[in-house]
N, C-alpha and C positions, 0 to 999 in steps of 0.2 A: 844335657847329660842322658836324658831318657828314663824311663820308668819300667819296672817290672809289671807283668800281667797282674801280679797280686796287688801291688801298690795301687794301680789303676782301678782294679775291681773294688778294693776297700774304699777308696776316696772318691771315685767319680762315677763309674758305670758298673753294669752287671758283668760277670765273667764271660757269659756268652756274647754280650755286645762287644766286649774288648776283643774276643777272638775273631768275631766276624769282621770288625774293623781292620784288624792286622791282616787277615786273610785277604780281604778285598784289596787292601793297599798293596800287599805282595803281588797279587794277581795283576793289578794295574801296572805296577813297575815292570813286571815281566812283559806284559803284553806290549808295553811301549817300547821296551829296549831289546827284545829277543831278536828282532830283524836286523839290527845293527851290530849287537854285541856277540850274538851266537846265531848267525844266518845259516840257513840249510846249504849244505855243501853241494857243489856241482862237480862234474867230472874233472875239470882242471884243479879244483881245490884238493881233491883226493890224491891226484898225481903229485902235486906240491907237497902234501903231507908225507906221502910215501918217499919222495926224494929227500925230505928233511930227516926222516927216520933212517934212511940208508946213509946219509951223510954223517949223522951222529952215532949210529950203532952198527953199520954195515949189515943191517938186517933188511933185506929187499922186500918190496911190495907191502909194507906194513902201513895201514891207514889209521891206526889208533891203538891205544892200550886201554884196557877196561878194568875196573876193579870196584869193589864195594867196601864201604867203611860203616860200621855200626857206630852210631852216635848215642852214647848213654843218655837216657832221659829218666825222669821220675815216672813211676807207673801211673798212667792215666785212670781216673776213678772208673770202675765198672769195664775195663778193657779186658779183663781176664788175662789169658796167655798170649793175645795177639802180639804184643810188643816184646815178649820174652824171647831173647835170642839164644842160639847155641852156645854163645859166649858166656851164658849164665848170667846175664843182666838185662834190664829193660832198655830197648833202644828203637831208633828209627834207622833206615838204611839210606845211605847217600851212595848212589851209584853213578860213576862218572866215566866218561870216554874221553881221553885226552890225546893231543897230538904230540909230536916229537919235542916241542918246546913246553910241555906241561900245560897247555892251554886247553880249556874245556871245549869239546866238540858237542857234547850231549851231557845232561845230567838229569838224574831223577832223585828227588829228595822226599822222604816221609813215608815210604813203605813200611809197614809193620816189621818190627825186628825179627819176627819168626820166619820171614821170607829169605830165601837163598839168593845170592848174587845172580846165579844163573837164571832162576825163575823170573826175577825182576827184570833183568836184561831181555829175556824172551818175550815177556808179556807187556812190556811198556813200549812206547812209540818207536824208539831206535831199534829194538829188536824185532818188532812186527814189520818195520819198514825194510829192515835187512833181509828178512826172510821172504818178503814179497818183492825184492829187487827194486824198491823205491827210493833208494838213497842216491842214486846217480853215480854209483860206483862203476868205474871203468871196466872194460873187459880185461881179460888176463894179459899179461905181457911177460916176456922172458926175464929172468934174473940177470943183473949186470954180470958181465964176464962169463956167462954160460955159453960155452961152445956149441951145446946141443940145441940151444934156442927154443927149448920146450916152454911154452907159455904157462904161467903160473897165476892163480887168482890173487887179487888184493885181499889182505886179511887184516882182522883185528886180533890182537893178542891179548890173552887173559890168563889168569892162573888156572889150576886143575878143577876149579869149581865150576868152570864155564864148560858147556857141551861143545864138541867138535861139530862145525858146520862148514859149509863151503867158504865162508868168509870169517870164520872164527877159529883160531888156533890156540892150543895150550900145550904146555910142556909135557914130555914124557913123565909118568910117575917117577918119583925119586928112586924108588926100590928097583934092584936088580937091572940096571941099564947095562946094555951091551956097549962095547966100544963104539960101534957104528952110531948107536942112538945118542 
């Protein structure tokens, strides 16, 4: 059934020891399974993801959707405001990039709640690799059924919290949209 950190600490081990065991165990599981369960994508994988997105949504050249979720936590002792989010509760941030079938492509869990989705994305592994062109994203290609044949880049979509980049797209702000927008 499992035990809580508190019950393990009270009955068996010190709190720091319990935390270190759990952290080491999670890191070991991740290191053993990441290559098979969440392998790095190659050019063909990105094209397949884009094709899946297009089939499901008619949105071309999309290679992923990104968003963050604040997971409510009890305030850690001595943490000050590091975990206090703009949502007015203490949290850690779960940031995920998913494909058209809602399967994880990349995740980041555990960043302080005060952090924004965009800054976590930019400063963590996936964002840094995206910025330095190390993700194996294919070159631009024309949109399907585009008579002009102008090549457009592959992109990740996110909400307005994310900054526009060559491979990151977010919607127009909701206010004052023109018919064309």
